[in-house]
N, C-alpha and C positions, 0 to 999 in steps of 0.2 A: 226496550227493545232495540234492535239491530236492523238498520237500513242498508242495502246494498242493490246496486245495479239500477240501470234505468231504461225505458223505451223510447225510441226515436218519438218525438212530440211530448216529451216529458214537460209537464205545464211548472216551469221553473219558478214563476211567482205564485202559483198555487201553493208549491211544495213550501217555499219559504213563508208563506202566509199561515199554512197549516201548522208549521214548527212555532211561530209566532205565537198562535191560538193555543199552544201547548206551553206557553209560559218561557219559550226561549227568546233570550233578546236579539234585536235586528242584526247586530253584527255576527253572533254566532249562528242564526238561522241563514244568515247569507253564506257564510263558511261552511255549516253542514252541507248546504246545498251544492256548492261546489265541488266539496269533497264526494259527494254522490255522483256527480258527474264526471269526477276523474277515477270512478271506478273504487273510490276507498269505502271501507266501512264505516258506518257513523253510528254510535251509541246515543239514545236519547230517551228522555221520558215524556209520555206525551199524555198528560193527564184527562184530556179532553174526551178519549176514549174509554168506555166502559170495560170493554174486551180487546183483546189481541186481534181477533177477526173483525172486530169494527174498524179498528186502526187498519188492519191490512187491506179492507176492501177500499178505505177512503184513500191510501197512499197506492192502490194499485191503480185507481182510476186516475189519479195523476200522472202515473207513469213508473213508479219506483217499482221494481221487478221483486226484490226479495225484503221481506217484513217476517222478523222472528223474534221470539221472546230471550 
């Protein structure tokens, strides 16, 4: 899935943890969080979600604006 954009108050620690829970290493997860904060698109695979809608809901709650396949 592709992640991009963030709302003020983005939970950076929560985003990094969510990425880690998806099987991404700490260094890469931290780097992806930084890229999102810089407005860049990030492409990741998060296997802990059964559907894109579940991933979108979790990421939107953390503060990520755009989540698409």
